[in-house]
C-alpha positions, 0 to 999 in steps of 0.5 A: 292117339299115335298110329303104329308104323310098320315094322312093329317090335313087340316083346314079352317077359315071364318069370318061371319059378317051377322049371329051368331051361332043360325042357326046351332043349329036351326035344319033347316040346313042339319047338326047335331049340338051340343052347345059347348064352345070355349075359353069361347065363345058359339059355335056350333060344326056341321057335315053333317047329317048321318055322323059317324065314318070314313065316315064323310067328315068334321066337323066344329065349329062356335064360337059366337064372337060378336052379329050377327058374328061368326068365322067358323073353319072347317077340312076335312077328308083326302082321305084315311078317316083316321079320325073318326067324333069324332077325327075331331070334337075334332081337329077342336074345339082345332083349334078354341080355338087357333084361338080365342086366337090369335084374342084376342091378336090382340085387 
């Protein structure tokens, strides 16, 4: 068994087929969000309200991949809170770009 060494990177991916990214940007959810772009697609990068620095638990990006559909990629801070919010958001945006590139090869 291989023991994990800190820091640990963890990503998740979810395909959402019943809404696009607009709800994340509406201000009606318990997140702070900013409009971004991932691989040429509109995207929303978001995190829990009030999170900053290394007290942030996670960061996510939702990519508007089709009308009423989004691809959500998220990452979590490790148990030692090794990463700042900015670092997590940068990493998750990069991971989302790789995921979109992979999806484009499957056409």
